[in-house]
C-alpha positions in Angstrom: 133.9 78.5 84.5 135.3 77.8 81.1 134.6 74.3 79.8 135.8 72.5 76.7 134.0 69.6 75.0 136.5 67.7 72.8 133.9 67.4 70.1 133.5 71.2 69.8 136.1 73.5 68.3 135.5 76.2 71.0 135.5 76.7 74.7 132.3 77.6 76.5 132.7 80.6 78.9 130.4 82.7 81.1 129.6 86.4 80.4 131.9 87.3 83.4 134.8 85.4 81.8 134.1 87.1 78.5 134.0 90.5 80.1 137.4 89.8 81.8 138.9 88.8 78.4 137.6 92.1 76.9 139.0 94.0 79.8 142.4 92.5 79.7 142.6 92.8 75.9 143.2 89.1 75.2 140.0 88.7 73.1 137.5 90.4 70.8 133.8 89.6 70.7 131.7 89.0 67.6 127.9 89.3 67.9 126.3 86.9 65.4 122.6 87.9 65.8 120.6 89.7 63.1 121.1 93.4 62.7 117.7 94.2 64.2 118.5 92.2 67.3 121.8 94.0 67.6 120.2 97.4 67.2 117.9 96.6 70.1 120.7 95.8 72.6 124.2 94.5 72.4 127.3 94.1 74.6 129.7 97.0 74.6 132.7 96.4 72.4 131.3 93.8 70.0 131.3 93.7 66.2 128.2 92.5 64.3 128.8 89.7 61.9 125.5 87.7 61.5 125.8 83.9 61.9 124.8 83.2 58.3 127.7 85.3 57.0 130.5 84.0 59.3 131.9 81.4 57.0 132.3 84.0 54.3 133.7 86.7 56.7 136.6 84.6 58.2 139.1 87.1 56.9 137.2 90.0 58.4 137.1 88.2 61.8 140.8 87.4 61.5 141.6 91.1 60.7 139.4 92.2 63.6 141.0 89.8 66.1 144.6 90.4 65.1 146.6 88.2 67.5 143.7 87.9 70.0 141.2 85.2 70.8 137.7 85.4 69.4 134.5 85.1 71.4 131.1 84.6 69.7 127.9 85.9 71.4 124.3 85.7 70.3 121.0 85.9 72.1 121.3 82.8 74.3 124.4 80.8 73.2 123.0 78.6 70.4 123.8 80.6 67.2 127.2 81.6 68.6 128.2 78.0 69.0 127.1 77.5 65.4 129.1 80.6 64.4 132.3 79.1 66.0 131.7 75.9 63.9 131.3 78.0 60.8 134.4 80.0 61.6 136.5 76.8 61.8 134.9 75.4 58.6 135.9 78.7 57.0 139.5 78.3 58.1 139.7 80.0 61.4 141.1 77.0 63.3 144.4 78.6 64.4 142.8 81.1 66.8 141.3 80.2 70.2 137.5 80.4 69.9 134.9 80.8 72.7 131.2 80.6 72.9 129.6 83.0 75.4 127.1 80.9 77.3 123.8 82.5 78.0 124.5 85.1 75.3 123.3 88.7 75.3 120.4 87.8 77.6 122.9 86.7 80.3 125.1 89.8 79.6 122.2 92.1 80.2 121.0 90.2 83.2 124.5 90.4 84.7 124.4 94.2 84.3 127.5 94.3 82.1 128.1 97.3 79.8 126.0 97.8 76.7 126.9 99.5 73.5 125.3 102.5 71.9 
């Protein structure tokens, strides 16, 4: 179930909620892990933008999202929370942001679709 901490600029959601947002077209998902981790396994339909580049790639994220919400995913949910903070620091405060709790580990464990 989606939860919002008033001290965080994002909402925490489950992998099932993230998949539903991808399916209904209301959001895009950004994988913020390292390229090597991404190459090993990643959720279907994600774009790779490593966490240490997010603050400099806000325009790329904005272009990718269009008028959709943005979900960040990493391995377990820590770096993606940081990525959302970086995105806001870089000026992406006008788009609804989400942190996918449990990250790619939870995505794989749930049997959700993987990318090539």
